[in-house]
C-alpha positions as CSV (number, residue, x, y, z in Angstrom):
1,M,0.0,0.0,0.0
2,D,1.2,3.5,-0.7
3,N,2.6,5.1,2.4
4,R,0.8,8.4,1.6
5,K,-2.5,6.6,1.7
6,R,-1.7,5.1,5.1
7,G,-0.8,8.4,6.5
8,V,2.8,7.5,7.0
9,V,5.3,10.2,6.6
10,N,8.0,9.7,3.9
11,P,11.0,8.5,6.0
12,G,13.4,10.0,3.5
13,K,12.0,13.7,4.1
14,T,12.2,15.8,7.1
15,T,8.9,17.5,8.1
16,H,9.3,20.9,9.8
17,N,6.7,22.5,11.9
18,T,6.7,26.1,11.0
19,G,4.3,27.2,13.7
20,D,1.7,28.0,11.0
21,L,-1.2,25.7,11.8
22,S,-3.1,26.3,8.5
23,G,-0.7,27.6,5.9
24,K,1.5,25.9,3.3
25,G,4.4,24.0,4.8
26,S,2.5,23.2,8.0
27,V,2.2,19.6,9.4
28,F,-1.6,20.6,9.5
29,R,-1.6,21.2,5.7
30,G,-4.7,19.6,4.2
31,K,-6.4,19.1,7.6
32,R,-9.7,20.9,8.1
33,R,-9.8,23.1,11.1
34,M,-13.0,23.4,13.2
35,P,-14.9,26.7,12.5
36,G,-14.0,29.3,15.2
37,L,-11.4,27.2,16.9
38,D,-8.3,29.2,18.0
39,V,-5.6,26.7,18.4
40,D,-3.2,29.1,19.9
41,C,-5.7,30.1,22.6
42,L,-6.6,26.4,23.3
43,I,-2.9,25.6,23.9
44,L,-2.5,28.6,26.2
45,A,-5.7,27.8,28.2
46,T,-4.7,24.0,28.5
47,Q,-1.3,25.1,29.8
48,K,-2.7,27.6,32.2
49,R,-5.2,25.0,33.5
50,T,-2.3,22.5,33.9
51,D,-0.3,25.1,35.9
52,E,-3.4,25.8,38.0
53,V,-3.9,22.2,38.8
54,R,-0.3,21.7,39.7
55,E,-0.3,24.7,42.0
56,M,-3.5,23.4,43.7
57,V,-2.1,20.0,44.3
58,T,1.2,21.5,45.6
59,Q,-0.6,23.8,47.9
60,N,-2.6,21.0,49.6
61,R,0.6,19.0,50.3
62,P,2.9,19.4,53.2
63,Q,6.2,20.8,52.1
64,V,9.9,20.2,52.8
65,L,13.1,22.2,51.9
66,L,15.7,20.2,50.1
67,S,19.3,20.7,50.9
68,G,22.4,18.5,51.0
69,F,26.0,18.3,52.0
70,A,27.6,20.0,49.1
71,D,31.0,18.6,49.7
72,E,29.6,15.2,48.5
73,S,28.9,16.5,45.1
74,A,32.4,17.9,44.3
75,N,35.3,15.8,43.1
76,H,37.9,18.0,44.8
77,K,35.6,19.7,47.4
78,T,36.4,23.2,45.9
79,A,33.8,25.8,46.7
80,I,33.2,26.5,43.1
81,E,32.6,22.8,42.3
82,Q,30.3,22.4,45.2
83,F,28.2,25.4,44.4
84,V,28.1,24.8,40.6
85,A,26.8,21.2,41.2
86,F,24.0,22.4,43.6
87,A,22.8,25.2,41.4
88,A,22.7,23.0,38.4
89,L,20.7,20.4,40.4
90,G,18.2,23.1,41.2
91,L,19.0,23.2,45.0
92,S,18.7,26.5,46.9
93,Y,20.3,25.3,50.2
94,Y,23.4,23.4,51.2
95,S,25.0,22.1,54.4
96,I,28.6,23.1,54.8
97,R,31.2,20.6,56.1
98,F,34.5,20.3,54.1
99,I,35.5,22.9,51.6
100,D,38.5,24.1,49.7
101,V,38.5,27.9,49.2
102,G,41.9,28.0,47.7
103,Q,44.1,26.9,50.5
104,G,43.3,23.1,50.5
105,V,40.4,21.1,51.8
106,K,39.4,22.0,55.3
107,N,36.5,21.2,57.8
108,V,34.4,24.3,58.0
109,M,35.6,24.6,61.7
110,K,39.1,25.4,60.4
111,I,38.5,28.0,57.8
112,T,40.1,31.4,58.0
113,P,38.2,34.7,58.2
114,E,39.3,35.4,54.6
115,E,38.1,32.0,53.5
116,L,34.8,32.5,55.2
117,D,34.3,35.8,53.4
118,K,35.0,34.1,50.1
119,V,32.5,31.3,50.9
120,I,29.8,33.9,51.6
121,Q,30.6,35.7,48.4
122,L,30.5,32.6,46.3
123,Q,27.3,31.2,47.8
124,Q,25.6,34.5,47.1
125,E,26.9,34.4,43.5
126,Y,25.4,30.9,42.9
127,G,22.1,31.7,44.7
128,L,22.7,29.4,47.8
129,K,22.0,29.6,51.4
130,V,23.3,27.4,54.2
131,S,20.7,25.1,55.8
132,S,23.0,23.9,58.5
133,L,26.6,24.0,59.8
134,G,27.7,20.3,59.4
135,S,30.0,20.6,62.4
136,P,31.8,17.6,64.2
137,I,30.7,18.9,67.5
138,G,30.2,15.9,70.0
139,K,32.5,13.5,67.9
140,I,35.1,13.3,70.7
141,K,35.7,10.9,73.6
142,L,33.6,11.3,76.7
143,K,36.4,9.8,78.8
144,D,40.1,10.2,78.6
145,V,40.8,6.4,78.2
146,E,42.6,4.4,75.5
147,D,40.0,2.2,73.7
148,G,41.7,1.4,70.5
149,T,39.9,4.0,68.4
150,K,41.3,7.1,66.8
151,N,38.9,9.4,68.6
152,V,40.4,12.2,70.4
153,Y,39.7,13.5,73.9
154,I,39.4,17.2,74.7
155,P,38.8,18.6,78.2
156,F,35.1,19.7,78.1
157,E,35.5,23.2,79.5
158,R,38.0,23.9,76.7
159,Y,35.9,22.3,74.1
160,L,32.9,24.3,75.1
161,Q,34.8,27.6,75.1
162,E,36.6,27.0,71.9
163,D,34.9,24.5,69.5
164,V,31.5,25.2,70.5
165,A,31.9,28.8,70.4
166,R,33.5,28.7,67.1
167,A,30.6,26.7,65.6
168,C,28.2,29.3,66.9
169,E,30.2,32.1,65.3
170,L,30.4,30.3,61.9
171,A,26.7,29.5,62.0
172,Q,25.8,33.2,62.6
173,A,28.2,34.4,60.0
174,L,26.9,32.0,57.4
175,G,23.2,32.9,58.1
176,T,22.1,29.5,59.4
177,K,20.1,28.8,62.7
178,L,21.1,25.2,62.7
179,I,24.2,23.4,63.9
180,R,24.5,19.5,63.3
181,G,26.3,17.7,66.2
182,F,26.7,14.4,68.0
183,S,26.4,12.6,71.5
184,F,30.0,11.9,72.3
185,Y,31.9,8.6,72.1
186,H,31.8,6.3,75.2
187,P,34.6,3.8,75.5
188,K,34.6,1.2,72.7
189,G,32.9,-2.1,73.7
190,E,31.0,-0.7,76.6
191,D,27.3,-0.3,77.1
192,P,26.4,3.4,76.3
193,R,23.5,3.5,78.8
194,P,25.6,4.2,81.9
195,Y,26.9,7.4,80.2
196,V,23.6,8.9,79.2
197,T,23.5,11.2,82.3
198,E,27.0,12.7,81.6
199,V,26.2,13.2,78.0
200,V,22.8,15.0,78.9
201,D,24.9,17.4,81.1
202,R,27.3,18.1,78.4
203,L,24.7,18.5,75.7
204,G,22.7,20.8,77.9
205,Q,25.7,23.1,78.2
206,I,26.1,23.0,74.4
207,A,22.5,23.7,73.9
208,D,22.7,26.7,76.4
209,K,25.6,28.2,74.1
210,C,23.4,27.7,71.0
211,Q,20.5,29.3,72.7
212,Q,22.4,32.3,73.8
213,A,23.6,32.8,70.0
214,G,20.1,32.3,68.8
215,L,20.8,28.9,67.3
216,I,19.6,25.3,67.4
217,F,21.6,22.3,68.0
218,G,20.6,19.2,66.0
219,L,21.6,15.9,67.6
220,E,22.2,13.2,64.9
221,V,21.7,9.5,65.5
222,E,24.9,7.6,64.6
223,A,26.7,4.4,65.3
224,N,29.4,4.1,68.1
225,L,28.1,7.2,70.1
226,V,26.1,7.2,73.2
227,G,23.0,8.2,71.2
228,Q,23.7,5.4,68.7
229,N,20.1,4.5,68.2
230,G,16.6,6.2,68.2
231,F,15.6,5.0,71.7
232,L,18.8,6.3,73.3
233,L,18.6,9.6,71.5
234,A,15.0,10.0,72.5
235,E,15.9,9.3,76.1
236,I,18.7,11.9,75.9
237,Y,16.2,14.4,74.5
238,D,13.4,13.7,77.1
239,K,15.9,14.1,79.9
240,L,17.2,17.4,78.5
241,K,14.0,19.1,77.2
242,H,15.9,22.0,76.1
243,P,14.3,24.5,73.6
244,A,17.6,24.8,71.6
245,L,17.9,21.1,71.1
246,V,16.3,19.0,68.4
247,L,17.0,15.4,67.0
248,V,18.2,14.5,63.5
249,F,17.1,11.2,61.9
250,D,19.4,9.3,59.6
251,G,18.1,5.9,58.4
252,A,21.4,4.6,57.0
253,N,23.0,5.1,60.4
254,L,20.6,2.6,61.8
255,V,20.7,0.2,58.9
256,V,24.6,-0.2,59.3
257,Q,24.0,-1.4,62.8
258,G,21.9,-4.3,61.5
259,Y,18.4,-3.0,62.4
260,T,15.4,-4.1,60.2
261,P,13.1,-1.6,58.5
262,G,10.4,-2.3,61.2
263,E,12.9,-1.6,63.9
264,I,14.1,1.4,62.2
265,F,10.5,2.8,62.0
266,E,10.0,2.2,65.8
267,Q,13.2,4.2,66.5
268,Y,12.0,7.0,64.1
269,Q,8.7,7.0,66.1
270,A,10.7,7.3,69.4
271,M,12.6,10.2,68.0
272,K,9.6,11.9,66.3
273,P,8.6,14.3,69.2
274,G,12.1,15.8,69.2
275,L,12.7,15.9,65.4
276,G,14.0,19.1,63.7
277,W,15.2,17.7,60.4
278,M,16.3,14.6,58.6
279,H,19.4,13.4,56.8
280,I,18.6,11.4,53.7
281,K,20.9,8.5,53.0
282,D,20.4,4.7,52.8
283,Y,22.1,1.4,53.0
284,R,21.4,-2.2,52.1
285,R,22.5,-5.6,53.1
286,P,24.6,-5.0,56.1
287,Q,26.8,-7.7,57.1
288,R,26.0,-7.9,60.7
289,D,25.6,-10.8,63.1
290,V,24.3,-8.7,65.9
291,K,22.3,-5.5,66.3
292,G,24.0,-2.5,67.6
293,G,27.6,-2.7,69.0
294,H,30.7,-1.2,67.3
295,V,30.6,-0.5,63.6
296,D,33.7,-0.1,61.5
297,E,32.6,2.9,59.5
298,D,35.5,2.8,57.2
299,M,34.3,-0.6,55.9
300,L,30.8,0.5,54.9
301,K,30.4,0.0,51.1
302,N,26.6,-0.4,50.3
303,F,25.3,3.1,50.5
304,V,22.4,3.7,48.1
305,P,19.8,6.3,47.2
306,A,16.8,6.6,49.6
307,N,14.5,4.8,47.2
308,M,16.7,1.7,47.0
309,G,17.8,0.9,50.6
310,D,16.7,-0.9,53.7
311,S,15.7,2.1,55.8
312,G,11.9,2.0,54.8
313,H,12.0,5.7,53.8
314,E,8.7,5.4,52.0
315,V,6.9,4.5,55.4
316,I,8.9,7.0,57.4
317,L,8.3,9.9,55.0
318,R,4.6,9.1,54.7
319,D,4.3,9.3,58.5
320,F,6.6,12.4,58.6
321,A,4.2,14.2,56.2
322,T,1.6,14.1,59.1
323,I,3.7,16.3,61.3
324,L,5.3,18.6,58.7
325,P,2.8,21.5,59.1
326,E,3.2,21.7,62.9
327,L,7.0,21.2,62.8
328,E,7.4,23.9,60.0
329,Q,5.4,26.4,62.1
330,K,7.5,25.6,65.1
331,L,10.8,25.9,63.2
332,Q,9.8,29.1,61.5
333,A,8.9,30.7,64.8
334,Q,12.6,30.2,65.7
335,G,13.8,31.8,62.4
336,V,14.3,28.6,60.5
337,P,12.8,28.7,57.0
338,G,11.3,25.4,57.0
339,V,11.9,21.6,57.5
340,F,14.9,20.4,55.7
341,L,15.7,17.1,54.2
342,D,19.4,17.1,54.0
343,L,20.9,14.7,51.3
344,E,24.0,13.0,52.6
345,P,24.0,10.0,50.2
346,H,27.6,8.6,50.3
347,V,26.8,6.6,47.2
348,K,30.5,6.5,46.2
349,G,31.8,5.9,49.7
350,G,31.5,7.1,53.3
351,G,33.2,7.0,56.6
352,Q,33.3,8.4,60.1
353,F,33.6,12.1,59.2
354,G,32.0,12.3,55.7
355,G,31.3,10.7,52.4
356,F,31.4,11.2,48.7
357,S,28.9,10.9,45.9
358,G,30.2,13.0,43.0
359,P,28.0,15.4,41.0
360,D,26.5,12.4,39.2
361,G,25.9,10.4,42.4
362,M,24.3,13.5,44.1
363,G,22.0,13.9,41.1
364,V,21.0,10.2,41.2
365,A,20.3,10.6,45.0
366,L,18.2,13.7,44.6
367,R,16.1,12.3,41.8
368,G,15.5,9.1,43.9
369,L,14.5,11.3,46.9
370,C,12.2,13.4,44.6
371,R,10.4,10.3,43.3
372,L,9.8,9.1,47.0
373,L,8.4,12.5,47.9
374,D,6.1,12.6,44.8
375,Y,4.9,9.2,45.7
376,V,4.2,10.0,49.4
377,G,2.6,13.4,48.7
378,I,5.2,15.7,50.1
379,S,5.8,19.0,48.2
380,Y,9.3,20.5,47.5
381,H,10.9,23.1,45.3
382,L,13.7,23.0,42.8
383,R,14.8,26.0,40.9
384,D,12.7,26.7,37.9
385,F,12.5,29.6,35.3
386,D,10.8,31.9,37.7
387,D,13.9,31.7,39.9
388,V,16.1,32.2,37.0
389,R,14.1,35.4,35.9
390,A,14.2,36.6,39.5
391,A,18.0,36.1,39.6
392,R,18.2,38.1,36.3
393,G,16.4,41.0,38.0
394,F,13.3,41.1,35.7
Protein backbone atom coordinates (compact mmCIF):
# COMPACT_ATOMS: atom_id res chain seq x y z
CA MET A 1 0.00 0.00 0.00
CA ASP A 2 1.16 3.54 -0.77
CA ASN A 3 2.58 5.08 2.40
CA ARG A 4 0.80 8.35 1.62
CA LYS A 5 -2.56 6.56 1.69
CA ARG A 6 -1.69 4.96 5.04
CA GLY A 7 -0.80 8.35 6.51
CA VAL A 8 2.88 7.43 6.97
CA VAL A 9 5.35 10.28 6.59
CA ASN A 10 7.99 9.63 3.94
CA PRO A 11 11.02 8.50 6.01
CA GLY A 12 13.36 10.09 3.50
CA LYS A 13 12.04 13.58 4.10
CA THR A 14 12.19 15.85 7.13
CA THR A 15 8.96 17.51 8.10
CA HIS A 16 9.32 20.89 9.81
CA ASN A 17 6.65 22.45 11.95
CA THR A 18 6.78 26.12 11.01
CA GLY A 19 4.27 27.16 13.64
CA ASP A 20 1.68 27.94 10.94
CA LEU A 21 -1.24 25.67 11.78
CA SER A 22 -3.09 26.30 8.52
CA GLY A 23 -0.74 27.58 5.85
CA LYS A 24 1.49 25.94 3.29
CA GLY A 25 4.39 23.97 4.78
CA SER A 26 2.53 23.20 8.00
CA VAL A 27 2.16 19.68 9.36
CA PHE A 28 -1.54 20.53 9.43
CA ARG A 29 -1.66 21.19 5.65
CA GLY A 30 -4.66 19.53 4.12
CA LYS A 31 -6.42 19.12 7.50
CA ARG A 32 -9.73 20.85 8.08
CA ARG A 33 -9.86 23.14 11.09
CA MET A 34 -12.99 23.39 13.19
CA PRO A 35 -14.82 26.67 12.53
CA GLY A 36 -14.08 29.26 15.21
CA LEU A 37 -11.35 27.18 16.88
CA ASP A 38 -8.32 29.24 17.89
CA VAL A 39 -5.63 26.62 18.43
CA ASP A 40 -3.23 29.11 20.01
CA CYS A 41 -5.83 30.07 22.62
CA LEU A 42 -6.64 26.41 23.23
CA ILE A 43 -2.98 25.56 23.86
CA LEU A 44 -2.51 28.53 26.20
CA ALA A 45 -5.71 27.74 28.08
CA THR A 46 -4.67 24.10 28.51
CA GLN A 47 -1.24 25.14 29.76
CA LYS A 48 -2.78 27.61 32.21
CA ARG A 49 -5.17 24.98 33.52
CA THR A 50 -2.30 22.50 33.94
CA ASP A 51 -0.34 25.08 35.92
CA GLU A 52 -3.39 25.83 38.07
CA VAL A 53 -3.97 22.15 38.86
CA ARG A 54 -0.28 21.63 39.65
CA GLU A 55 -0.31 24.65 41.99
CA MET A 56 -3.54 23.48 43.65
CA VAL A 57 -2.12 20.00 44.27
CA THR A 58 1.14 21.45 45.60
CA GLN A 59 -0.65 23.83 47.95
CA ASN A 60 -2.56 20.97 49.55
CA ARG A 61 0.57 18.98 50.28
CA PRO A 62 2.93 19.42 53.24
CA GLN A 63 6.26 20.85 52.13
CA VAL A 64 9.94 20.31 52.85
CA LEU A 65 13.05 22.25 51.90
CA LEU A 66 15.65 20.23 50.02
CA SER A 67 19.30 20.60 50.96
CA GLY A 68 22.42 18.47 51.03
CA PHE A 69 26.05 18.23 52.04
CA ALA A 70 27.58 20.06 49.11
CA ASP A 71 31.06 18.61 49.66
CA GLU A 72 29.72 15.22 48.57
CA SER A 73 28.95 16.56 45.10
CA ALA A 74 32.45 17.89 44.35
CA ASN A 75 35.32 15.73 43.09
CA HIS A 76 37.91 17.99 44.73
CA LYS A 77 35.64 19.68 47.30
CA THR A 78 36.38 23.16 45.95
CA ALA A 79 33.78 25.80 46.76
CA ILE A 80 33.07 26.47 43.08
CA GLU A 81 32.63 22.76 42.29
CA GLN A 82 30.21 22.40 45.19
CA PHE A 83 28.15 25.46 44.35
CA VAL A 84 28.03 24.82 40.59
CA ALA A 85 26.77 21.27 41.20
CA PHE A 86 24.07 22.36 43.64
CA ALA A 87 22.89 25.25 41.48
CA ALA A 88 22.69 22.95 38.45
CA LEU A 89 20.71 20.38 40.45
CA GLY A 90 18.19 23.08 41.30
CA LEU A 91 18.97 23.23 45.02
CA SER A 92 18.84 26.52 46.91
CA TYR A 93 20.26 25.31 50.24
CA TYR A 94 23.35 23.39 51.29
CA SER A 95 25.00 22.12 54.44
CA ILE A 96 28.63 23.08 54.77
CA ARG A 97 31.18 20.57 56.10
CA PHE A 98 34.45 20.26 54.13
CA ILE A 99 35.46 22.92 51.63
CA ASP A 100 38.46 24.16 49.66
CA VAL A 101 38.47 27.93 49.17
CA GLY A 102 41.96 28.01 47.67
CA GLN A 103 44.13 26.85 50.55
CA GLY A 104 43.33 23.15 50.53
CA VAL A 105 40.39 21.10 51.83
CA LYS A 106 39.42 22.02 55.39
CA ASN A 107 36.64 21.22 57.77
CA VAL A 108 34.46 24.32 58.00
CA MET A 109 35.56 24.68 61.64
CA LYS A 110 39.11 25.38 60.42
CA ILE A 111 38.54 27.99 57.71
CA THR A 112 40.11 31.44 58.11
CA PRO A 113 38.18 34.74 58.21
CA GLU A 114 39.31 35.43 54.64
CA GLU A 115 38.09 32.02 53.49
CA LEU A 116 34.78 32.55 55.27
CA ASP A 117 34.28 35.86 53.42
CA LYS A 118 35.01 34.11 50.12
CA VAL A 119 32.50 31.33 50.88
CA ILE A 120 29.81 33.91 51.64
CA GLN A 121 30.58 35.78 48.42
CA LEU A 122 30.47 32.61 46.30
CA GLN A 123 27.29 31.22 47.81
CA GLN A 124 25.56 34.49 47.05
CA GLU A 125 26.89 34.40 43.49
CA TYR A 126 25.42 30.92 42.97
CA GLY A 127 22.13 31.66 44.72
CA LEU A 128 22.71 29.39 47.72
CA LYS A 129 22.00 29.64 51.44
CA VAL A 130 23.31 27.47 54.27
CA SER A 131 20.74 25.12 55.75
CA SER A 132 22.97 23.85 58.55
CA LEU A 133 26.55 23.94 59.77
CA GLY A 134 27.72 20.33 59.43
CA SER A 135 29.99 20.53 62.45
CA PRO A 136 31.73 17.61 64.16
CA ILE A 137 30.71 18.90 67.60
CA GLY A 138 30.25 15.91 69.93
CA LYS A 139 32.48 13.55 67.95
CA ILE A 140 35.10 13.31 70.67
CA LYS A 141 35.66 10.93 73.55
CA LEU A 142 33.57 11.29 76.64
CA LYS A 143 36.37 9.79 78.78
CA ASP A 144 40.12 10.17 78.54
CA VAL A 145 40.80 6.46 78.16
CA GLU A 146 42.58 4.40 75.51
CA ASP A 147 40.04 2.20 73.76
CA GLY A 148 41.75 1.33 70.49
CA THR A 149 39.95 4.00 68.43
CA LYS A 150 41.32 7.07 66.70
CA ASN A 151 38.84 9.33 68.51
CA VAL A 152 40.35 12.23 70.42
CA TYR A 153 39.68 13.49 73.91
CA ILE A 154 39.42 17.21 74.67
CA PRO A 155 38.68 18.56 78.17
CA PHE A 156 35.08 19.67 78.04
CA GLU A 157 35.46 23.19 79.41
CA ARG A 158 38.04 23.98 76.73
CA TYR A 159 35.90 22.29 74.11
CA LEU A 160 32.89 24.38 75.12
CA GLN A 161 34.80 27.67 75.10
CA GLU A 162 36.70 27.01 71.87
CA ASP A 163 35.04 24.52 69.51
CA VAL A 164 31.40 25.08 70.44
CA ALA A 165 31.87 28.85 70.49
CA ARG A 166 33.55 28.67 67.09
CA ALA A 167 30.65 26.65 65.64
CA CYS A 168 28.21 29.29 66.89
CA GLU A 169 30.25 32.10 65.34
CA LEU A 170 30.39 30.32 61.99
CA ALA A 171 26.66 29.55 61.94
CA GLN A 172 25.84 33.17 62.62
CA ALA A 173 28.24 34.42 59.94
CA LEU A 174 26.88 31.97 57.37
CA GLY A 175 23.29 32.88 58.11
CA THR A 176 22.00 29.55 59.40
CA LYS A 177 20.13 28.80 62.61
CA LEU A 178 21.09 25.12 62.66
CA ILE A 179 24.22 23.33 63.89
CA ARG A 180 24.48 19.58 63.37
CA GLY A 181 26.25 17.68 66.17
CA PHE A 182 26.66 14.39 68.02
CA SER A 183 26.36 12.67 71.41
CA PHE A 184 30.01 11.81 72.27
CA TYR A 185 31.93 8.54 72.11
CA HIS A 186 31.75 6.29 75.15
CA PRO A 187 34.62 3.74 75.50
CA LYS A 188 34.53 1.22 72.68
CA GLY A 189 32.92 -2.08 73.61
CA GLU A 190 31.04 -0.73 76.62
CA ASP A 191 27.30 -0.30 77.09
CA PRO A 192 26.38 3.35 76.28
CA ARG A 193 23.49 3.51 78.76
CA PRO A 194 25.52 4.28 81.90
CA TYR A 195 26.91 7.35 80.11
CA VAL A 196 23.57 8.94 79.22
CA THR A 197 23.47 11.19 82.32
CA GLU A 198 26.92 12.64 81.63
CA VAL A 199 26.04 13.20 77.97
CA VAL A 200 22.83 14.97 78.96
CA ASP A 201 24.86 17.33 81.16
CA ARG A 202 27.32 18.15 78.38
CA LEU A 203 24.69 18.55 75.69
CA GLY A 204 22.72 20.82 78.00
CA GLN A 205 25.70 23.17 78.20
CA ILE A 206 26.16 23.03 74.43
CA ALA A 207 22.47 23.78 73.91
CA ASP A 208 22.76 26.71 76.33
CA LYS A 209 25.58 28.15 74.20
CA CYS A 210 23.49 27.72 71.07
CA GLN A 211 20.45 29.31 72.65
CA GLN A 212 22.49 32.33 73.76
CA ALA A 213 23.57 32.75 70.13
CA GLY A 214 20.02 32.35 68.81
CA LEU A 215 20.82 28.92 67.32
CA ILE A 216 19.54 25.33 67.46
CA PHE A 217 21.68 22.24 68.03
CA GLY A 218 20.61 19.19 66.01
CA LEU A 219 21.64 15.87 67.56
CA GLU A 220 22.19 13.19 64.92
CA VAL A 221 21.68 9.48 65.52
CA GLU A 222 24.86 7.58 64.59
CA ALA A 223 26.67 4.34 65.35
CA ASN A 224 29.33 4.10 68.10
CA LEU A 225 28.11 7.19 69.97
CA VAL A 226 26.12 7.23 73.21
CA GLY A 227 23.08 8.23 71.14
CA GLN A 228 23.68 5.41 68.68
CA ASN A 229 20.03 4.47 68.17
CA GLY A 230 16.68 6.20 68.16
CA PHE A 231 15.65 5.01 71.62
CA LEU A 232 18.82 6.29 73.30
CA LEU A 233 18.66 9.58 71.44
CA ALA A 234 15.01 10.00 72.44
CA GLU A 235 15.96 9.29 76.06
CA ILE A 236 18.63 12.01 75.91
CA TYR A 237 16.12 14.44 74.42
CA ASP A 238 13.46 13.62 77.01
CA LYS A 239 15.87 14.07 79.92
CA LEU A 240 17.14 17.38 78.55
CA LYS A 241 13.95 19.01 77.20
CA HIS A 242 15.97 21.99 75.96
CA PRO A 243 14.34 24.52 73.59
CA ALA A 244 17.57 24.80 71.58
CA LEU A 245 18.00 21.05 71.04
CA VAL A 246 16.33 18.93 68.33
CA LEU A 247 16.97 15.47 66.92
CA VAL A 248 18.20 14.56 63.44
CA PHE A 249 17.06 11.25 61.98
CA ASP A 250 19.34 9.30 59.60
CA GLY A 251 18.07 5.93 58.38
CA ALA A 252 21.36 4.61 57.00
CA ASN A 253 23.06 5.15 60.35
CA LEU A 254 20.65 2.58 61.78
CA VAL A 255 20.71 0.12 58.87
CA VAL A 256 24.50 -0.24 59.20
CA GLN A 257 23.97 -1.43 62.78
CA GLY A 258 21.84 -4.33 61.54
CA TYR A 259 18.37 -3.00 62.36
CA THR A 260 15.44 -4.06 60.17
CA PRO A 261 13.05 -1.60 58.47
CA GLY A 262 10.43 -2.31 61.15
CA GLU A 263 12.91 -1.66 63.97
CA ILE A 264 14.09 1.52 62.25
CA PHE A 265 10.52 2.77 62.00
CA GLU A 266 10.08 2.17 65.73
CA GLN A 267 13.21 4.19 66.42
CA TYR A 268 11.98 6.97 64.14
CA GLN A 269 8.72 6.99 66.11
CA ALA A 270 10.67 7.31 69.36
CA MET A 271 12.59 10.27 67.93
CA LYS A 272 9.58 11.92 66.29
CA PRO A 273 8.57 14.24 69.19
CA GLY A 274 12.04 15.79 69.12
CA LEU A 275 12.72 15.86 65.37
CA GLY A 276 14.05 19.05 63.79
CA TRP A 277 15.16 17.77 60.41
CA MET A 278 16.32 14.65 58.58
CA HIS A 279 19.43 13.44 56.84
CA ILE A 280 18.66 11.41 53.76
CA LYS A 281 20.93 8.49 53.01
CA ASP A 282 20.35 4.76 52.83
CA TYR A 283 22.14 1.43 52.96
CA ARG A 284 21.33 -2.16 52.12
CA ARG A 285 22.44 -5.66 53.03
CA PRO A 286 24.58 -4.84 56.08
CA GLN A 287 26.82 -7.75 57.04
CA ARG A 288 25.99 -7.84 60.75
CA ASP A 289 25.68 -10.82 63.10
CA VAL A 290 24.31 -8.70 65.95
CA LYS A 291 22.31 -5.50 66.23
CA GLY A 292 24.04 -2.44 67.63
CA GLY A 293 27.58 -2.64 68.94
CA HIS A 294 30.67 -1.17 67.34
CA VAL A 295 30.59 -0.46 63.59
CA ASP A 296 33.77 -0.10 61.50
CA GLU A 297 32.61 2.93 59.55
CA ASP A 298 35.54 2.84 57.15
CA MET A 299 34.37 -0.57 55.87
CA LEU A 300 30.86 0.51 54.83
CA LYS A 301 30.44 0.02 51.08
CA ASN A 302 26.73 -0.40 50.32
CA PHE A 303 25.27 3.11 50.51
CA VAL A 304 22.40 3.63 48.05
CA PRO A 305 19.79 6.30 47.19
CA ALA A 306 16.86 6.59 49.59
CA ASN A 307 14.46 4.80 47.22
CA MET A 308 16.67 1.69 47.06
CA GLY A 309 17.79 0.91 50.60
CA ASP A 310 16.68 -0.93 53.72
CA SER A 311 15.69 2.06 55.87
CA GLY A 312 12.05 2.01 54.81
CA HIS A 313 12.03 5.67 53.81
CA GLU A 314 8.64 5.41 52.10
CA VAL A 315 6.84 4.51 55.33
CA ILE A 316 8.88 6.98 57.38
CA LEU A 317 8.29 9.91 55.01
CA ARG A 318 4.60 9.11 54.69
CA ASP A 319 4.31 9.34 58.48
CA PHE A 320 6.61 12.39 58.63
CA ALA A 321 4.20 14.20 56.30
CA THR A 322 1.56 14.16 59.05
CA ILE A 323 3.71 16.28 61.39
CA LEU A 324 5.28 18.57 58.78
CA PRO A 325 2.85 21.52 59.06
CA GLU A 326 3.21 21.70 62.85
CA LEU A 327 7.00 21.21 62.73
CA GLU A 328 7.35 23.84 60.00
CA GLN A 329 5.41 26.34 62.08
CA LYS A 330 7.53 25.59 65.15
CA LEU A 331 10.83 26.00 63.29
CA GLN A 332 9.76 29.14 61.47
CA ALA A 333 8.91 30.70 64.83
CA GLN A 334 12.59 30.18 65.70
CA GLY A 335 13.84 31.77 62.50
CA VAL A 336 14.38 28.57 60.48
CA PRO A 337 12.89 28.82 56.95
CA GLY A 338 11.29 25.38 57.07
CA VAL A 339 11.83 21.66 57.54
CA PHE A 340 14.98 20.44 55.80
CA LEU A 341 15.65 17.10 54.20
CA ASP A 342 19.43 17.09 53.96
CA LEU A 343 20.94 14.75 51.37
CA GLU A 344 24.06 12.97 52.57
CA PRO A 345 24.00 9.99 50.20
CA HIS A 346 27.59 8.62 50.34
CA VAL A 347 26.81 6.64 47.17
CA LYS A 348 30.49 6.49 46.18
CA GLY A 349 31.73 5.86 49.71
CA GLY A 350 31.49 7.10 53.28
CA GLY A 351 33.20 6.96 56.63
CA GLN A 352 33.28 8.39 60.13
CA PHE A 353 33.62 12.05 59.20
CA GLY A 354 32.06 12.33 55.75
CA GLY A 355 31.34 10.78 52.39
CA PHE A 356 31.46 11.22 48.64
CA SER A 357 28.89 10.94 45.88
CA GLY A 358 30.23 13.08 43.04
CA PRO A 359 28.04 15.39 40.98
CA ASP A 360 26.46 12.42 39.19
CA GLY A 361 25.85 10.46 42.39
CA MET A 362 24.29 13.49 44.07
CA GLY A 363 21.99 13.89 41.09
CA VAL A 364 20.97 10.22 41.24
CA ALA A 365 20.31 10.51 44.99
CA LEU A 366 18.29 13.72 44.56
CA ARG A 367 16.10 12.23 41.84
CA GLY A 368 15.53 9.12 43.93
CA LEU A 369 14.43 11.27 46.87
CA CYS A 370 12.14 13.36 44.66
CA ARG A 371 10.44 10.23 43.33
CA LEU A 372 9.80 9.14 46.92
CA LEU A 373 8.43 12.54 47.90
CA ASP A 374 6.13 12.60 44.88
CA TYR A 375 4.89 9.13 45.79
CA VAL A 376 4.13 9.89 49.43
CA GLY A 377 2.62 13.32 48.72
CA ILE A 378 5.24 15.71 50.09
CA SER A 379 5.88 18.91 48.15
CA TYR A 380 9.31 20.45 47.48
CA HIS A 381 10.82 23.08 45.22
CA LEU A 382 13.71 22.91 42.79
CA ARG A 383 14.83 26.00 40.95
CA ASP A 384 12.68 26.79 37.92
CA PHE A 385 12.47 29.50 35.30
CA ASP A 386 10.80 31.90 37.71
CA ASP A 387 13.90 31.63 39.91
CA VAL A 388 16.13 32.25 36.91
CA ARG A 389 14.12 35.33 35.95
CA ALA A 390 14.25 36.62 39.51
CA ALA A 391 18.05 36.15 39.53
CA ARG A 392 18.24 38.12 36.28
CA GLY A 393 16.39 40.96 37.93
CA PHE A 394 13.31 41.20 35.71
